[in-house]
Each structure stands twice: as structure tokens, then as C-alpha cells.
C-alpha positions as a Markdown table, in Angstrom:
| # | Residue | x | y | z |
|---|---|---|---|---|
| 1 | Unk | 3.9 | 73.8 | 74.6 |
| 2 | Unk | 1.5 | 73.1 | 77.0 |
| 3 | Unk | -0.6 | 71.7 | 74.4 |
| 4 | Unk | 1.6 | 69.6 | 72.8 |
| 5 | Unk | 2.4 | 68.3 | 76.3 |
| 6 | Unk | -1.1 | 67.8 | 76.7 |
| 7 | Unk | -1.4 | 66.0 | 73.3 |
| 8 | Unk | 1.1 | 64.0 | 73.8 |
| 9 | Unk | -0.5 | 62.9 | 77.5 |
| 10 | Unk | -3.5 | 62.0 | 76.2 |
| 11 | Unk | -1.8 | 60.1 | 73.8 |
| 12 | Unk | 0.0 | 58.0 | 76.4 |
| 13 | Unk | -3.5 | 57.1 | 77.8 |
| 14 | Unk | -5.2 | 55.8 | 75.2 |
| 15 | Unk | -2.1 | 53.4 | 74.0 |
| 16 | Unk | -1.2 | 52.7 | 77.7 |
| 17 | Unk | 2.6 | 54.1 | 77.8 |
| 18 | Unk | 4.1 | 55.2 | 81.2 |
| 19 | Unk | 7.2 | 57.4 | 80.1 |
| 20 | Unk | 8.1 | 59.0 | 77.2 |
| 21 | Unk | 12.1 | 59.1 | 76.4 |
| 22 | Unk | 12.4 | 61.7 | 73.5 |
| 23 | Unk | 15.7 | 62.8 | 72.1 |
| 24 | Unk | 15.5 | 64.1 | 68.6 |
| 25 | Unk | 16.8 | 67.5 | 69.1 |
| 26 | Unk | 14.5 | 68.7 | 66.8 |
| 27 | Unk | 11.3 | 67.3 | 68.7 |
| 28 | Unk | 12.5 | 68.3 | 71.8 |
| 29 | Unk | 12.9 | 72.2 | 70.3 |
| 30 | Unk | 9.3 | 71.9 | 69.6 |
| 31 | Unk | 8.1 | 70.6 | 72.5 |
| 32 | Unk | 10.5 | 73.0 | 75.0 |
| 33 | Unk | 10.8 | 75.8 | 73.1 |
| 34 | Unk | 15.1 | 74.9 | 73.4 |
| 35 | Unk | 17.1 | 74.6 | 70.0 |
| 36 | Unk | 20.9 | 72.8 | 70.7 |
| 37 | Unk | 22.8 | 70.5 | 68.7 |
| 38 | Unk | 24.2 | 68.6 | 71.6 |
| 39 | Unk | 26.8 | 66.3 | 69.4 |
| 40 | Unk | 27.2 | 63.4 | 71.6 |
| 41 | Unk | 26.0 | 64.6 | 74.5 |
| 42 | Unk | 22.5 | 63.6 | 76.3 |
| 43 | Unk | 20.1 | 66.1 | 75.5 |
| 44 | Unk | 16.2 | 64.4 | 76.2 |
| 45 | Unk | 12.6 | 66.2 | 76.9 |
| 46 | Unk | 10.9 | 63.3 | 79.5 |
| 47 | Unk | 7.4 | 63.0 | 79.8 |
| 48 | Unk | 6.2 | 59.9 | 83.1 |
| 49 | Unk | 2.5 | 60.2 | 83.6 |
| 50 | Unk | 1.4 | 61.9 | 86.7 |
| 51 | Unk | 4.5 | 64.3 | 86.6 |
| 52 | Unk | 5.8 | 67.4 | 84.3 |
| 53 | Unk | 7.6 | 66.9 | 81.7 |
| 54 | Unk | 11.3 | 67.7 | 82.3 |
| 55 | Unk | 14.4 | 68.6 | 80.6 |
| 56 | Unk | 18.4 | 66.9 | 80.5 |
| 57 | Unk | 20.9 | 69.0 | 79.0 |
| 58 | Unk | 24.6 | 68.9 | 79.2 |
| 59 | Unk | 25.7 | 71.7 | 82.0 |
| 60 | Unk | 27.6 | 73.5 | 79.2 |
| 61 | Unk | 23.8 | 74.8 | 77.6 |
| 62 | Unk | 21.9 | 74.8 | 80.8 |
| 63 | Unk | 22.0 | 78.5 | 80.5 |
| 64 | Unk | 20.8 | 78.5 | 77.2 |
| 65 | Unk | 17.9 | 76.3 | 78.2 |
| 66 | Unk | 16.1 | 77.9 | 81.7 |
| 67 | Unk | 16.3 | 80.5 | 78.9 |
| 68 | Unk | 14.2 | 79.1 | 76.1 |
| 69 | Unk | 12.1 | 77.2 | 77.9 |
| 70 | Unk | 9.7 | 77.5 | 80.3 |
| 71 | Unk | 10.2 | 73.9 | 81.9 |
| 72 | Unk | 10.8 | 74.2 | 85.8 |
| 73 | Unk | 12.4 | 71.1 | 85.8 |
| 74 | Unk | 15.4 | 70.8 | 84.6 |
| 75 | Unk | 18.5 | 68.3 | 85.2 |
| 76 | Unk | 22.4 | 68.4 | 84.2 |
| 77 | Unk | 25.3 | 66.4 | 83.5 |
| 78 | Unk | 29.0 | 67.7 | 83.1 |
| 79 | Unk | 31.1 | 65.2 | 80.4 |
| 80 | Unk | 32.3 | 62.4 | 83.1 |
| 81 | Unk | 28.8 | 62.0 | 84.4 |
| 82 | Unk | 26.5 | 59.2 | 83.1 |
| 83 | Unk | 23.6 | 60.9 | 82.1 |
| 84 | Unk | 21.4 | 58.2 | 82.0 |
| 85 | Unk | 22.2 | 57.1 | 86.0 |
| 86 | Unk | 22.0 | 61.0 | 86.4 |
| 87 | Unk | 18.3 | 60.7 | 84.8 |
| 88 | Unk | 17.2 | 57.1 | 86.5 |
| 89 | Unk | 17.5 | 59.5 | 89.9 |
| 90 | Unk | 14.7 | 61.5 | 88.6 |
| 91 | Unk | 12.5 | 59.3 | 87.1 |
| 92 | Unk | 9.1 | 58.5 | 89.6 |
| 93 | Unk | 8.9 | 54.8 | 90.2 |
| 94 | Unk | 7.8 | 52.0 | 87.5 |
| 95 | Unk | 8.3 | 53.8 | 83.7 |
| 96 | Unk | 6.6 | 50.9 | 82.1 |
| 97 | Unk | 5.8 | 51.2 | 79.0 |
| 98 | Unk | 8.6 | 53.1 | 77.4 |
| 99 | Unk | 7.9 | 55.3 | 74.2 |
| 100 | Unk | 11.2 | 56.4 | 72.3 |
| 101 | Unk | 12.1 | 58.1 | 68.5 |
| 102 | Unk | 12.6 | 54.5 | 67.2 |
| 103 | Unk | 13.7 | 56.1 | 64.3 |
| 104 | Unk | 16.3 | 58.5 | 65.9 |
| 105 | Unk | 17.3 | 56.3 | 68.8 |
| 106 | Unk | 21.0 | 54.1 | 67.7 |
| 107 | Unk | 20.8 | 51.1 | 68.8 |
| 108 | Unk | 24.0 | 52.1 | 70.9 |
| 109 | Unk | 22.0 | 54.9 | 73.1 |
| 110 | Unk | 19.1 | 52.5 | 73.5 |
| 111 | Unk | 21.2 | 50.1 | 74.6 |
| 112 | Unk | 22.7 | 52.6 | 77.2 |
| 113 | Unk | 19.9 | 53.7 | 78.6 |
| 114 | Unk | 17.8 | 50.2 | 79.1 |
| 115 | Unk | 21.0 | 49.0 | 81.2 |
| 116 | Unk | 21.1 | 52.4 | 83.0 |
| 117 | Unk | 17.0 | 52.8 | 83.4 |
| 118 | Unk | 16.2 | 49.2 | 84.1 |
| 119 | Unk | 13.7 | 48.7 | 82.0 |
| 120 | Unk | 12.3 | 45.4 | 80.4 |
| 121 | Unk | 9.4 | 46.7 | 79.5 |
| 122 | Unk | 7.7 | 46.8 | 75.6 |
| 123 | Unk | 8.7 | 49.8 | 73.5 |
| 124 | Unk | 6.7 | 52.0 | 71.5 |
| 125 | Unk | 7.8 | 53.8 | 68.7 |
| 126 | Unk | 6.6 | 57.7 | 69.4 |
| 127 | Unk | 8.0 | 59.4 | 66.4 |
| 128 | Unk | 4.6 | 58.7 | 64.0 |
| 129 | Unk | 3.1 | 60.7 | 67.0 |
| 130 | Unk | 5.4 | 63.4 | 66.7 |
| 131 | Unk | 4.6 | 63.6 | 63.2 |
| 132 | Unk | 0.9 | 64.5 | 62.8 |
| 133 | Unk | 1.6 | 66.9 | 65.7 |
| 134 | Unk | 3.5 | 68.6 | 64.0 |
| 135 | Unk | 2.0 | 68.5 | 60.3 |
| 136 | Unk | -0.7 | 71.3 | 60.8 |
| 137 | Unk | 1.4 | 74.4 | 61.9 |
| 138 | Unk | 0.6 | 77.0 | 64.3 |
| 139 | Unk | 0.4 | 80.3 | 63.7 |
| 140 | Unk | 3.6 | 81.1 | 65.6 |
| 141 | Unk | 5.2 | 78.7 | 63.4 |
| 142 | Unk | 3.8 | 79.6 | 60.1 |
| 143 | Unk | 5.4 | 83.4 | 60.7 |
| 144 | Unk | 9.0 | 81.6 | 61.2 |
| 145 | Unk | 8.4 | 79.8 | 58.0 |
| 146 | Unk | 6.9 | 83.2 | 56.6 |
| 147 | Unk | 10.6 | 84.6 | 57.8 |
| 148 | Unk | 13.1 | 82.4 | 57.0 |
| 149 | Unk | 11.3 | 82.5 | 53.3 |
| 150 | Unk | 11.7 | 86.2 | 53.2 |
| 151 | Unk | 15.6 | 85.8 | 54.1 |
| 152 | Unk | 16.4 | 82.9 | 51.5 |
| 153 | Unk | 14.3 | 85.1 | 48.6 |
| 154 | Unk | 16.7 | 88.1 | 50.2 |
| 155 | Unk | 19.5 | 86.4 | 49.6 |
| 156 | Unk | 18.8 | 84.8 | 46.1 |
| 157 | Unk | 17.9 | 88.4 | 45.0 |
| 158 | Unk | 21.9 | 89.7 | 46.1 |
| 159 | Unk | 23.3 | 86.4 | 44.8 |
| 160 | Unk | 21.9 | 87.3 | 41.2 |
| 161 | Unk | 24.0 | 90.3 | 41.4 |
| 162 | Unk | 27.1 | 88.4 | 40.9 |
| 163 | Unk | 25.8 | 86.4 | 38.3 |
| 164 | Unk | 28.7 | 86.7 | 35.0 |
| 165 | Unk | 30.3 | 85.1 | 32.3 |
| 166 | Unk | 33.1 | 83.0 | 33.8 |
| 167 | Unk | 31.6 | 82.6 | 37.4 |
| 168 | Unk | 31.6 | 79.1 | 38.8 |
| 169 | Unk | 28.9 | 77.2 | 40.8 |
| 170 | Unk | 31.3 | 76.6 | 43.6 |
| 171 | Unk | 31.8 | 80.9 | 43.8 |
| 172 | Unk | 28.0 | 81.0 | 44.0 |
| 173 | Unk | 27.3 | 78.6 | 46.4 |
| 174 | Unk | 30.0 | 80.8 | 48.5 |
| 175 | Unk | 28.4 | 84.0 | 47.4 |
| 176 | Unk | 25.2 | 82.3 | 48.5 |
| 177 | Unk | 26.4 | 81.3 | 51.7 |
| 178 | Unk | 27.9 | 84.4 | 53.1 |
| 179 | Unk | 24.9 | 86.2 | 52.0 |
| 180 | Unk | 22.5 | 83.6 | 54.0 |
| 181 | Unk | 24.9 | 84.9 | 57.3 |
| 182 | Unk | 24.9 | 88.5 | 56.4 |
| 183 | Unk | 21.6 | 88.8 | 56.3 |
| 184 | Unk | 21.1 | 87.0 | 59.4 |
| 185 | Unk | 19.6 | 83.6 | 59.2 |
| 186 | Unk | 20.6 | 80.8 | 61.0 |
| 187 | Unk | 22.7 | 79.1 | 58.4 |
| 188 | Unk | 21.4 | 76.8 | 55.3 |
| 189 | Unk | 18.7 | 74.4 | 55.5 |
| 190 | Unk | 20.6 | 72.0 | 53.5 |
| 191 | Unk | 23.9 | 72.1 | 51.0 |
| 192 | Unk | 23.5 | 75.2 | 49.2 |
| 193 | Unk | 23.2 | 74.4 | 45.2 |
| 194 | Unk | 23.6 | 76.0 | 42.6 |
| 195 | Unk | 23.8 | 74.0 | 38.9 |
| 196 | Unk | 24.3 | 75.1 | 35.2 |
| 197 | Unk | 23.9 | 74.3 | 32.3 |
| 198 | Unk | 24.2 | 70.3 | 31.4 |
| 199 | Unk | 24.3 | 69.7 | 35.2 |
| 200 | Unk | 20.8 | 71.5 | 35.3 |
| 201 | Unk | 20.0 | 68.2 | 34.6 |
| 202 | Unk | 20.7 | 66.6 | 37.5 |
| 203 | Unk | 18.0 | 66.9 | 40.1 |
| 204 | Unk | 21.1 | 66.6 | 43.1 |
| 205 | Unk | 23.7 | 67.7 | 41.2 |
| 206 | Unk | 26.6 | 68.7 | 43.0 |
| 207 | Unk | 28.3 | 72.3 | 42.6 |
| 208 | Unk | 31.5 | 72.2 | 40.8 |
| 209 | Unk | 34.1 | 75.2 | 38.7 |
| 210 | Unk | 31.9 | 74.4 | 35.4 |
| 211 | Unk | 31.5 | 78.1 | 34.1 |
| 212 | Unk | 28.2 | 79.9 | 33.6 |
| 213 | Unk | 28.8 | 80.3 | 29.5 |
| 214 | Unk | 25.9 | 81.9 | 27.5 |
| 215 | Unk | 22.9 | 79.8 | 26.4 |
| 216 | Unk | 22.8 | 78.1 | 30.0 |
| 217 | Unk | 20.1 | 77.2 | 32.4 |
| 218 | Unk | 21.1 | 77.9 | 35.5 |
| 219 | Unk | 19.9 | 76.5 | 38.7 |
| 220 | Unk | 19.7 | 77.9 | 42.6 |
| 221 | Unk | 17.9 | 75.5 | 44.8 |
| 222 | Unk | 19.1 | 77.0 | 48.1 |
| 223 | Unk | 17.0 | 77.3 | 51.8 |
| 224 | Unk | 18.1 | 78.7 | 55.6 |
| 225 | Unk | 17.3 | 77.7 | 58.8 |
| 226 | Unk | 15.9 | 81.1 | 60.9 |
| 227 | Unk | 14.8 | 80.4 | 64.8 |
| 228 | Unk | 14.3 | 76.9 | 64.1 |
| 229 | Unk | 12.5 | 76.9 | 61.2 |
| 230 | Unk | 13.2 | 76.2 | 57.2 |
| 231 | Unk | 13.0 | 77.8 | 54.1 |
| 232 | Unk | 13.5 | 76.0 | 50.5 |
| 233 | Unk | 12.8 | 77.2 | 47.3 |
| 234 | Unk | 14.4 | 76.4 | 43.7 |
| 235 | Unk | 14.1 | 79.2 | 41.0 |
| 236 | Unk | 15.9 | 78.1 | 36.9 |
| 237 | Unk | 17.1 | 81.7 | 35.1 |
| 238 | Unk | 18.5 | 81.8 | 31.3 |
| 239 | Unk | 22.0 | 83.6 | 30.9 |
| 240 | Unk | 21.7 | 84.7 | 28.0 |
| 241 | Unk | 18.7 | 83.9 | 25.2 |
| 242 | Unk | 17.7 | 79.9 | 25.2 |
| 243 | Unk | 17.4 | 77.3 | 22.7 |
| 244 | Unk | 13.6 | 76.5 | 22.0 |
| 245 | Unk | 13.6 | 73.1 | 23.6 |
| 246 | Unk | 15.3 | 75.1 | 26.6 |
| 247 | Unk | 12.4 | 77.7 | 26.8 |
| 248 | Unk | 9.5 | 75.0 | 26.0 |
| 249 | Unk | 10.9 | 73.0 | 29.6 |
| 250 | Unk | 11.0 | 76.1 | 31.3 |
| 251 | Unk | 6.6 | 76.8 | 30.6 |
| 252 | Unk | 6.2 | 73.7 | 29.9 |
| 253 | Unk | 7.4 | 73.6 | 34.5 |
| 254 | Unk | 5.9 | 76.6 | 35.0 |
| 255 | Unk | 2.6 | 75.6 | 34.1 |
| 256 | Unk | 2.5 | 72.2 | 36.5 |
| 257 | Unk | 4.1 | 74.6 | 39.9 |
| 258 | Unk | 0.6 | 76.8 | 38.8 |
| 259 | Unk | -1.4 | 73.9 | 38.5 |
| 260 | Unk | -0.3 | 72.0 | 41.4 |
| 261 | Unk | -0.7 | 75.4 | 43.4 |
| 262 | Unk | -4.3 | 75.7 | 41.7 |
| 263 | Unk | -5.0 | 72.1 | 43.2 |
| 264 | Unk | -4.3 | 72.8 | 46.6 |
| 265 | Unk | -7.2 | 73.2 | 49.5 |
| 266 | Unk | -8.3 | 70.8 | 52.4 |
| 267 | Unk | -9.6 | 68.0 | 51.8 |
| 268 | Unk | -8.0 | 66.8 | 48.5 |
| 269 | Unk | -5.5 | 64.1 | 48.7 |
| 270 | Unk | -1.6 | 64.8 | 48.2 |
| 271 | Unk | -2.1 | 62.3 | 45.3 |
| 272 | Unk | -3.9 | 64.8 | 43.7 |
| 273 | Unk | -1.8 | 67.8 | 43.5 |
| 274 | Unk | 1.0 | 65.3 | 42.3 |
| 275 | Unk | -1.0 | 64.5 | 39.5 |
| 276 | Unk | -2.7 | 68.0 | 38.2 |
| 277 | Unk | 1.2 | 68.8 | 37.9 |
| 278 | Unk | 2.5 | 65.1 | 36.3 |
| 279 | Unk | -0.3 | 65.8 | 33.9 |
| 280 | Unk | 1.2 | 69.3 | 32.4 |
| 281 | Unk | 4.5 | 67.8 | 32.3 |
| 282 | Unk | 2.9 | 64.4 | 30.9 |
| 283 | Unk | 0.6 | 66.1 | 27.9 |
| 284 | Unk | 3.4 | 68.3 | 26.7 |
| 285 | Unk | 6.0 | 65.2 | 26.0 |
| 286 | Unk | 8.7 | 65.3 | 28.7 |
| 287 | Unk | 6.5 | 62.1 | 31.6 |
| 288 | Unk | 9.8 | 60.4 | 31.9 |
| 289 | Unk | 11.9 | 63.3 | 32.5 |
| 290 | Unk | 9.7 | 64.5 | 35.7 |
| 291 | Unk | 11.6 | 61.5 | 38.0 |
| 292 | Unk | 10.8 | 62.9 | 41.6 |
| 293 | Unk | 7.8 | 63.3 | 43.4 |
| 294 | Unk | 6.1 | 66.7 | 43.8 |
| 295 | Unk | 7.4 | 67.9 | 47.2 |
| 296 | Unk | 7.8 | 67.6 | 50.7 |
| 297 | Unk | 6.5 | 68.3 | 54.4 |
| 298 | Unk | 8.5 | 71.8 | 55.6 |
| 299 | Unk | 8.9 | 73.2 | 59.0 |
| 300 | Unk | 11.5 | 72.6 | 61.9 |
| 301 | Unk | 12.8 | 69.8 | 60.0 |
| 302 | Unk | 14.1 | 70.8 | 56.0 |
| 303 | Unk | 12.6 | 67.8 | 55.0 |
| 304 | Unk | 9.5 | 66.3 | 56.7 |
| 305 | Unk | 5.8 | 64.8 | 56.9 |
| 306 | Unk | 4.0 | 64.4 | 54.4 |
| 307 | Unk | 5.6 | 63.0 | 51.1 |
| 308 | Unk | 4.0 | 65.1 | 48.7 |
| 309 | Unk | 3.4 | 62.0 | 45.9 |
| 310 | Unk | 0.6 | 60.0 | 43.1 |
| 311 | Unk | 0.2 | 57.5 | 46.5 |
| 312 | Unk | -0.4 | 59.6 | 48.8 |
| 313 | Unk | -3.6 | 59.6 | 49.7 |
| 314 | Unk | -3.9 | 61.4 | 52.6 |
| 315 | Unk | -5.6 | 64.6 | 53.0 |
| 316 | Unk | -4.7 | 68.4 | 52.9 |
| 317 | Unk | -5.9 | 70.2 | 56.2 |
| 318 | Unk | -5.2 | 73.7 | 56.9 |
| 319 | Unk | -2.3 | 74.0 | 58.7 |
| 320 | Unk | 0.2 | 72.4 | 56.6 |
| 321 | Unk | 3.2 | 73.6 | 54.7 |
| 322 | Unk | 5.0 | 72.0 | 52.2 |
| 323 | Unk | 7.0 | 72.6 | 48.8 |
| 324 | Unk | 5.3 | 72.5 | 45.6 |
| 325 | Unk | 8.6 | 71.6 | 43.2 |
| 326 | Unk | 7.7 | 70.2 | 39.8 |
| 327 | Unk | 11.2 | 69.4 | 37.3 |
| 328 | Unk | 12.0 | 68.4 | 33.7 |
| 329 | Unk | 15.4 | 66.9 | 33.3 |
| 330 | Unk | 16.8 | 66.3 | 29.7 |
| 331 | Unk | 20.2 | 64.9 | 29.7 |
| 332 | Unk | 22.5 | 66.1 | 27.1 |
| 333 | Unk | 20.1 | 69.6 | 27.0 |
| 334 | Unk | 19.6 | 70.8 | 30.6 |
| 335 | Unk | 16.9 | 70.7 | 33.1 |
| 336 | Unk | 14.1 | 72.9 | 35.4 |
| 337 | Unk | 12.9 | 73.1 | 38.6 |
| 338 | Unk | 10.9 | 75.9 | 40.2 |
| 339 | Unk | 10.0 | 75.5 | 43.7 |
| 340 | Unk | 7.3 | 77.0 | 46.0 |
| 341 | Unk | 6.7 | 76.8 | 49.8 |
| 342 | Unk | 2.9 | 77.0 | 50.7 |
| 343 | Unk | 0.4 | 76.6 | 53.7 |
| 344 | Unk | -3.0 | 75.3 | 53.2 |
| 345 | Unk | -5.3 | 77.8 | 54.0 |
| 346 | Unk | -9.2 | 77.4 | 55.0 |
| 347 | Unk | -10.7 | 77.4 | 52.1 |
| 348 | Unk | -7.1 | 77.4 | 49.2 |
| 349 | Unk | -3.2 | 78.7 | 49.8 |
| 350 | Unk | -1.2 | 80.7 | 50.6 |
| 351 | Unk | 2.2 | 80.8 | 48.8 |
| 352 | Unk | 4.5 | 81.8 | 50.9 |
| 353 | Unk | 7.8 | 82.4 | 48.8 |
| 354 | Unk | 7.3 | 85.3 | 46.3 |
| 355 | Unk | 10.1 | 85.8 | 43.9 |
| 356 | Unk | 9.6 | 85.5 | 40.4 |
| 357 | Unk | 8.5 | 82.4 | 38.8 |
| 358 | Unk | 8.5 | 84.0 | 34.7 |
| 359 | Unk | 11.6 | 82.9 | 32.6 |
| 360 | Unk | 14.6 | 85.8 | 33.4 |
| 361 | Unk | 17.2 | 86.3 | 31.4 |
| 362 | Unk | 20.1 | 87.2 | 33.1 |
């Protein structure tokens, strides 16, 4: 945590910012160790040059905040208080130029902060700073992601025991989310998705009452949060014998997944990884059916920087964690997606997901 605050303080000096107001709960957790959902209440981590960082939390969260964070300066507000005025009373001198997360702060909250703190200075967006801090994971963060991956793979293994002819997508989703809680995760990292048959051709399809039939493809796209960090995995299965076309689609996606993973190492571009997968699918004649990016960053958000697509020229660095999830989606036939969570190492890649990828017949 101290290293993260020091990095922000150095950036403040370089840019000429006197005050940071960090209000995204995920960023507050990243910087303080305190994870919460304040709902409509005000939560912020604050840093002024020359002062120690402080944390302002709703009074009902004070005990949890003090247990989770080693910050000495923690202030609270009641539901009947104006939290922005309480914050003002704990600020030191002129605020100077303010740094805010523009993507997160609503217009309403900005106006309330401005009125209470009486700042007229130029506001700088610090979202990109925090994004750049977060993109390389620490060993502690990597261990938390590994744990979240381990849990979701246990969930998938248990949920597959419920697969049978006639079961609905919604029933399988219910089983997934029951296992998520039973096995000790904090909750799903996104809406669990289980699709069958022709609906697997919908990359972001919505599970419903469709019942599983012999000859169907069956897709699970699921993840969990555990200790504040996310996992995200997709596996596609055969329920009974598949048509030749469906088998070809599966093997093509698997080859694309493996080609992308083989291309991962420090110093290459994210775009080149996307291309490695896309070339396999193009050569098989299914290029028009791979209709999304290859993947996305993974950490305290299930979707975070970077976006892994063909135009991304950022270079991979040791400690980057992201998904590799090529797919083919043929309307009226079905779709296949195979998604792994990967870590860039000093000389290559560590695939964090270990659930088998060979076509499995249920």
C-alpha cells in the first residue's frame, strides 16, 4: 500500500496536483485494503501533498475500515451529516489542483464536492494513473487471483454433476451460484451465463428456460470474487454426439486459444496476441464469426485495462493478468468460446486456469 501511495505522490509532484480525491470503492480498496460497497453513502481516500492519506467512511463501516486498513487517519459520517463538509474540516490549507476519477464521479457528486470544498481549480483525471498502477499485479494480488480461479474451477466441476437431458439453463445457473456460495467465494464476478444449443451463438446471451437436448453445445461463462479479486472462465461442452461442423468449430477455437497463449511473452504487443488467435480462425474460414476482442484485463475488476484487440500496441509486461477467450458464433448452429486467465511472467506465460480444454462429452 505504501508503494502505491508513493507512486501517486510522485505523479502528483510531476503534474502539479495538490489534492487527490479517490472515490471508486475498488480504488479505495486497492490503496487502503478496505473493501466495501457504500451504496449511496460517501466513501473516499484522500491525499494532500505533505500530509498522510486519510479515509472517510460511513459510520456504520468504521469498525470494518479500522480492521482492514492501516491508515491512521479514518474519519466517519452519520446518515444525517453532510459528509463533504466533514471532509472539508479535515483538509489542510488550500486544495490547489484537484485529481478525481472522472469516469467514476457523477455530476451530482462533483457539484456537491465543489460546493462544500469551495474549489475552483482545474480538475485532473487520475483514472489513467490508477489504471497504470493496477496493470502489473503484485505477488499478493496474483495469489488472490489464483485463489479466485481455483474456486471457479471447483464451482464448474460441481455444477457439471447436475447436467442432464431436460435441465434448463436457469436451473444450471442456480446450481452455479449455489456452489459459488457453498465453496466460499464472495459472490459471482458477473452474471453467470449458461447457454445451450443454438443460443451458444450469442456471445452475451441471457440464460432462460431452454432445456438441454442431445447434440447440444453447452457453454458456461462464469467467475467469482474472492478477497476482492476476480476470476473469469469459459468452457464449452458437448452434450451427446455433435455434428461434424460443431466439432470443427470447437477444434478451431481450441487451436486459436492455444496459438494466442503460445504468443504471450514480455515485450510483444497485445494486438499481436489477438492476431495469433484470429489468424487461426480466419484460416479455418470462420473469421466473420469471431466478433469480439480476444480478451480483457483481470484483477479487482473482472473487466479492466487493457482491452486485448488487434489495434492495441501496448507491450506486455511481467505481472500483467488478462483473459484469452477466442470464440466462433454461427447463427442457427451454435457457438464455442474457450477462455483462460493468464499471467505474463519474466520469460513467458503462466496459465492460471487449469480446467481441461479438450472437447468433453457429457
